[in-house]
C-alpha positions as CSV (number, residue, x, y, z in Angstrom):
1,M,91.2,85.8,112.7
2,A,88.0,84.8,110.9
3,I,87.8,84.7,107.2
4,P,85.0,87.0,106.0
5,V,81.9,85.1,104.8
6,V,80.4,87.1,101.9
7,E,76.7,87.1,102.0
8,P,75.4,89.9,99.7
9,E,71.8,89.5,100.8
10,R,72.9,90.4,104.4
11,Y,75.0,93.4,103.5
12,A,72.5,96.0,104.5
13,E,72.1,94.3,107.9
14,Q,75.9,94.3,108.6
15,L,76.3,97.9,107.5
16,A,73.5,99.0,109.8
17,A,75.3,97.2,112.7
18,K,78.4,99.3,111.9
19,R,76.3,102.5,111.8
20,D,74.8,101.7,115.2
21,Y,78.2,100.9,116.7
22,L,79.7,104.2,115.5
23,E,76.7,106.3,116.5
24,S,76.9,104.8,120.0
25,T,80.7,105.1,120.3
26,F,80.8,108.8,119.4
27,A,77.5,109.9,120.8
28,A,79.2,111.8,123.7
29,F,80.9,114.1,121.1
30,Q,77.5,115.1,119.7
31,P,78.5,114.7,116.0
32,P,76.2,115.5,113.1
33,A,74.3,112.7,111.4
34,L,76.6,109.9,110.3
35,E,77.2,109.8,106.5
36,V,77.4,106.2,105.3
37,F,79.3,105.2,102.2
38,E,78.6,101.6,101.2
39,S,80.8,99.2,99.3
40,P,79.9,96.7,96.7
41,P,78.9,93.7,98.7
42,D,81.4,91.4,96.9
43,Y,84.5,91.5,94.7
44,Y,85.8,94.7,96.4
45,R,89.4,94.2,97.3
46,Q,92.0,95.0,94.6
47,R,94.8,93.4,96.5
48,C,95.0,90.1,98.4
49,E,97.7,87.6,99.5
50,F,97.4,83.9,100.0
51,R,99.6,81.1,101.4
52,I,100.1,78.2,99.0
53,W,99.4,74.9,100.6
54,H,101.1,71.8,99.2
55,E,99.3,68.5,99.9
56,K,99.9,65.1,98.2
57,G,100.8,66.4,94.8
58,D,98.2,69.1,94.9
59,L,98.5,72.8,95.8
60,F,95.9,75.4,96.6
61,Y,95.4,78.9,98.0
62,A,95.0,78.9,101.8
63,M,94.2,81.2,104.7
64,F,94.1,80.3,108.3
65,E,91.4,80.6,111.0
66,V,92.7,81.0,114.5
67,D,90.9,79.2,117.4
68,P,89.9,82.1,119.7
69,E,90.2,79.8,122.7
70,N,93.7,78.6,121.7
71,P,95.5,81.1,119.3
72,K,98.2,78.5,118.7
73,N,95.7,76.4,116.8
74,K,95.2,77.4,113.2
75,R,92.9,75.7,110.8
76,V,93.8,75.7,107.1
77,I,91.0,76.9,104.9
78,R,91.2,76.1,101.2
79,L,90.2,78.8,98.8
80,D,89.5,78.1,95.2
81,Q,87.7,81.4,94.8
82,Y,87.5,84.4,97.2
83,A,84.4,86.6,96.9
84,V,86.2,89.4,98.9
85,A,88.8,89.8,96.1
86,S,88.3,91.6,92.8
87,E,86.8,89.8,89.9
88,R,90.2,90.0,88.2
89,I,91.8,88.2,91.1
90,N,89.1,85.5,91.1
91,Q,89.7,85.1,87.3
92,L,93.4,84.6,87.9
93,M,93.3,82.3,90.9
94,P,92.4,79.1,89.0
95,Q,94.5,80.0,86.0
96,L,97.6,80.6,88.1
97,R,97.0,77.4,90.1
98,E,96.7,75.3,87.0
99,A,99.9,76.7,85.5
100,C,101.8,76.0,88.7
101,L,100.4,72.4,88.8
102,K,101.7,71.8,85.3
103,S,105.2,73.2,86.0
104,N,107.6,71.8,88.6
105,E,109.7,75.0,88.2
106,L,106.9,77.3,89.1
107,R,105.4,75.3,91.9
108,R,108.5,74.0,93.7
109,K,108.7,75.5,97.2
110,L,106.2,78.2,96.2
111,F,105.2,79.6,99.5
112,Q,102.9,82.6,99.0
113,V,101.1,84.5,96.2
114,E,100.2,88.2,96.3
115,F,97.8,89.8,93.8
116,L,97.6,93.6,93.1
117,T,95.0,94.6,90.6
118,T,93.2,97.7,89.4
119,L,89.6,98.6,88.4
120,S,90.6,98.4,84.8
121,G,92.0,94.8,85.2
122,E,95.7,95.5,85.3
123,A,97.4,92.7,87.4
124,L,100.7,92.3,89.2
125,V,101.4,88.9,90.8
126,T,104.2,88.3,93.2
127,L,105.3,84.7,93.6
128,I,107.3,84.1,96.9
129,Y,109.5,81.0,97.3
130,H,111.6,79.2,99.8
131,R,114.4,78.6,97.3
132,P,116.7,80.7,95.0
133,L,115.2,81.5,91.6
134,G,117.3,81.0,88.5
135,E,117.1,81.3,84.7
136,E,114.7,78.4,84.2
137,W,112.2,80.0,86.6
138,E,112.5,83.3,84.9
139,H,111.9,81.7,81.5
140,E,108.7,80.0,82.6
141,A,107.5,83.0,84.5
142,R,107.9,85.2,81.5
143,A,105.9,82.8,79.4
144,L,103.2,82.8,82.1
145,E,103.1,86.6,82.0
146,V,102.2,86.4,78.3
147,E,99.7,83.6,78.8
148,L,97.7,85.2,81.6
149,G,98.2,88.9,80.6
150,I,99.8,89.8,83.9
151,M,103.1,91.1,85.3
152,I,105.1,88.9,87.6
153,I,107.7,89.5,90.4
154,G,109.6,86.6,91.9
155,R,110.8,86.8,95.5
156,S,112.9,84.6,97.7
157,R,115.4,85.3,100.4
158,K,117.6,88.2,99.2
159,Q,116.1,88.0,95.8
160,R,113.5,90.2,94.0
161,L,113.2,89.6,90.3
162,V,111.0,92.1,88.5
163,L,110.1,90.7,85.1
164,T,108.2,93.7,83.6
165,Q,107.6,96.4,86.2
166,D,107.0,96.6,90.0
167,H,103.7,98.6,89.9
168,V,100.3,99.0,88.4
169,W,98.5,102.2,87.5
170,E,95.1,102.7,89.1
171,R,92.6,105.1,87.6
172,L,90.1,106.5,90.1
173,E,87.0,108.5,89.0
174,V,86.6,111.4,91.5
175,D,84.1,114.2,90.9
176,G,84.3,113.9,87.1
177,R,88.1,113.6,87.0
178,T,90.3,110.6,86.4
179,L,93.1,110.5,88.9
180,L,96.2,108.3,88.2
181,Y,98.0,106.5,90.9
182,Q,101.2,104.4,90.6
183,Q,100.7,101.6,93.1
184,V,104.0,99.7,93.9
185,E,104.2,96.1,94.9
186,N,104.6,95.5,98.7
187,S,103.6,99.1,99.5
188,F,100.4,100.3,101.2
189,T,97.5,101.2,98.9
190,Q,93.8,101.5,99.7
191,P,92.5,98.0,99.0
192,N,88.9,98.9,98.2
193,A,89.1,101.2,95.2
194,H,85.4,101.7,95.0
195,I,85.3,103.1,98.6
196,C,88.5,105.0,98.0
197,Q,86.8,107.0,95.2
198,K,84.0,107.9,97.6
199,M,86.4,108.8,100.4
200,L,88.4,111.2,98.1
201,S,85.2,112.8,96.9
202,W,84.1,113.3,100.5
203,A,87.4,114.8,101.5
204,R,87.3,117.2,98.5
205,E,83.8,118.3,99.5
206,V,84.5,118.9,103.2
207,T,87.6,121.0,102.3
208,S,86.0,122.9,99.4
209,D,84.8,125.8,101.6
210,Q,88.1,126.4,103.4
211,Q,88.6,129.7,101.5
212,E,88.5,132.9,103.5
213,K,87.7,136.1,101.6
214,D,88.3,134.2,98.4
215,V,91.9,133.6,99.3
216,K,93.0,130.0,99.3
217,K,95.2,128.9,102.2
218,D,97.5,125.8,102.5
219,L,97.0,122.2,103.5
220,V,99.5,120.1,105.5
221,E,99.1,116.4,105.3
222,L,100.6,113.8,107.6
223,Y,101.1,110.1,106.6
224,C,100.4,110.9,102.9
225,G,101.5,107.5,101.5
226,N,101.6,107.5,97.8
227,G,99.8,110.8,97.6
228,N,96.3,109.4,97.6
229,F,94.6,112.4,99.2
230,T,97.3,114.9,98.2
231,I,96.4,114.6,94.5
232,A,92.6,114.7,95.0
233,L,92.8,117.8,97.3
234,A,95.5,119.9,95.7
235,D,93.2,122.2,93.8
236,N,91.2,123.0,96.9
237,F,94.3,124.8,98.4
238,R,96.9,127.3,97.4
239,R,99.7,124.9,98.3
240,V,100.0,121.4,99.9
241,L,102.9,120.2,102.0
242,A,102.6,116.4,102.6
243,T,104.9,114.2,104.7
244,E,105.6,110.5,104.7
245,I,108.4,108.4,106.2
246,S,108.4,105.5,103.7
247,R,111.0,106.1,101.0
248,T,109.0,103.9,98.5
249,S,105.8,105.8,99.2
250,V,107.5,109.2,98.8
251,A,108.9,108.1,95.5
252,S,105.5,107.0,94.3
253,A,103.9,110.2,95.6
254,N,106.2,112.3,93.5
255,V,105.6,110.2,90.4
256,N,101.8,110.5,91.0
257,L,102.0,114.3,91.4
258,E,103.7,114.5,88.0
259,A,101.3,112.0,86.4
260,N,98.4,114.2,87.5
261,G,99.9,117.5,86.6
262,V,99.9,118.7,90.3
263,T,102.3,121.5,90.6
264,N,101.3,123.1,94.0
265,A,102.2,120.2,96.2
266,Q,105.5,119.1,97.9
267,I,106.3,115.8,99.5
268,G,108.7,115.8,102.5
269,R,110.2,112.5,103.7
270,M,109.8,112.9,107.4
271,S,107.8,111.4,110.2
272,A,104.9,113.2,111.8
273,E,106.9,113.6,115.0
274,E,109.9,115.1,113.1
275,F,107.6,117.5,111.3
276,S,106.0,118.6,114.5
277,L,109.5,119.5,115.8
278,A,110.3,121.3,112.5
279,L,107.1,123.4,112.8
280,K,108.2,124.5,116.3
281,G,111.7,125.4,115.1
282,E,113.2,122.5,117.2
283,K,114.5,120.6,114.2
284,A,116.8,121.9,111.5
285,G,118.7,120.3,108.6
286,R,118.6,120.1,104.8
287,R,115.2,118.4,104.6
288,V,113.6,121.0,106.8
289,A,115.2,123.9,104.9
290,E,113.9,122.5,101.6
291,M,110.3,122.6,102.9
292,A,110.5,126.4,103.4
293,L,107.9,126.3,106.1
294,E,107.9,130.0,106.5
295,E,106.3,130.4,103.1
296,Y,103.1,128.4,104.1
297,D,99.9,129.6,105.6
298,F,98.2,126.5,106.8
299,S,94.5,126.5,107.4
300,T,93.9,122.7,107.3
301,V,95.6,119.6,108.4
302,L,94.8,116.1,107.1
303,V,95.9,113.1,109.0
304,D,95.5,109.4,108.2
305,P,97.4,107.6,111.0
306,P,98.1,103.9,111.6
307,R,95.7,101.9,113.7
308,A,97.4,103.1,116.9
309,G,96.1,106.6,116.2
310,L,97.8,109.7,117.5
311,D,99.6,110.3,120.8
312,V,98.7,113.3,123.0
313,Q,101.5,115.5,121.7
314,S,100.4,114.9,118.1
315,C,96.8,115.8,119.0
316,E,98.0,119.0,120.6
317,Q,99.8,119.8,117.4
318,L,96.6,119.2,115.3
319,S,94.6,121.5,117.6
320,E,96.6,124.4,116.4
321,Y,94.9,124.3,113.0
322,A,91.6,125.9,112.1
323,Q,90.4,122.8,110.3
324,I,91.2,119.1,110.8
325,V,90.4,116.2,108.5
326,Y,91.0,113.0,110.3
327,I,90.8,109.7,108.4
328,S,90.8,106.7,110.8
329,C,91.0,102.9,110.4
330,N,90.4,102.3,114.1
331,P,87.3,103.8,115.8
332,A,88.6,103.0,119.3
333,T,91.8,105.1,118.9
334,L,89.8,107.7,117.0
335,A,87.4,108.1,120.0
336,E,90.4,108.5,122.3
337,N,91.8,111.3,120.0
338,M,88.4,112.9,119.7
339,A,88.3,113.2,123.5
340,I,91.3,115.5,123.2
341,L,90.6,117.3,119.9
342,T,87.0,118.2,120.8
343,H,88.2,120.5,123.6
344,S,89.3,122.9,120.9
345,H,87.3,121.8,117.9
346,R,83.8,120.7,117.1
347,I,82.8,117.8,114.8
348,E,81.3,119.2,111.6
349,R,81.1,116.1,109.4
350,F,81.3,112.4,110.4
351,A,81.4,109.5,107.9
352,L,81.7,105.8,107.7
353,F,83.5,104.3,104.7
354,D,82.8,100.6,104.6
355,Q,86.2,99.5,103.3
356,F,85.8,95.9,104.5
357,P,82.3,94.5,104.3
358,F,81.5,91.4,106.5
359,T,84.2,92.3,109.0
360,D,84.1,94.5,112.1
361,H,86.5,96.9,110.5
362,C,85.3,100.5,110.2
363,E,87.0,103.3,108.3
364,C,85.9,106.8,109.5
365,G,86.3,110.3,108.3
366,V,85.9,113.3,110.6
367,L,85.9,117.0,109.8
368,L,86.6,119.2,112.8
369,K,86.6,123.0,113.0
370,R,88.0,125.2,115.7
371,R,85.5,126.3,118.3
372,M,84.7,130.0,118.3
373,D,83.3,130.0,121.9
């Protein structure tokens, strides 16, 4: 894995290369013109993790570059600053390092540091150790919280010490509204908040015309995480049913619904595969009964799957909906899924969200509508 080299003066060039790649990859599906949403060229990641490297009395943040010819060989790269990370993380990196250098209790067997920050500068720092943490560590860590204006969690084997709280509150500006999101330590959140705002706005726009005869229908959302899309899209639909398998994410999603005053959405803790069976009447039980599936009239499905994309059965399930919003973090598996979905649907909108500048990573958004021919 190569560590991104941030060169803001070359950002337009690398973004054009991604555009060319996507247009070539998806040309066979005859999509409309690609919509490109650019990121700030630097300081765009709100969360990062670093190994801590100890060397002759010193310690520093480290990442590793893998030798492509021999993956077992890894080169240690020292990072005093990291232009990929948010400005708040870059501000904290030297401050935290200096504090650890001064304190044997804080530095001893410190193995990894994880930063979670927000656009407003809130910061949660997780310190991970190869030793048990006791009262002396907690005393010094609490003093460091005050000194740096952060929140700290200490982790070691079978230990998780939350000193203040285990989450931050992100505030995203989307179409003139401020959306609140509880983001919990060690749970998935969109790392590039700037792009996340644009992605939510795009999703709102492409689903804003789903009304038929001025009657709103319902949205089903798979892999909803902490309710990232659920909250932004709720007022485009009569009702929203969102599913997620992670217990922590479901809990956060429910907190976020309440924080944003969303009353027409329900979160079900269930995998996409289980939900598919429930829709077919092949799965019963308390959780299925609580969903009251018979009360919904779904017009749209939103799916944001892992990098592996969707299997054939899941694609067949999606094809039953009039409208599909597909968010993908892997163009290769997206193209495989489009080869199936475009038999029943046509691509109406196609977008590139540049979540990770100066890498090959492409985040895509596709709106598909059922073919009438």
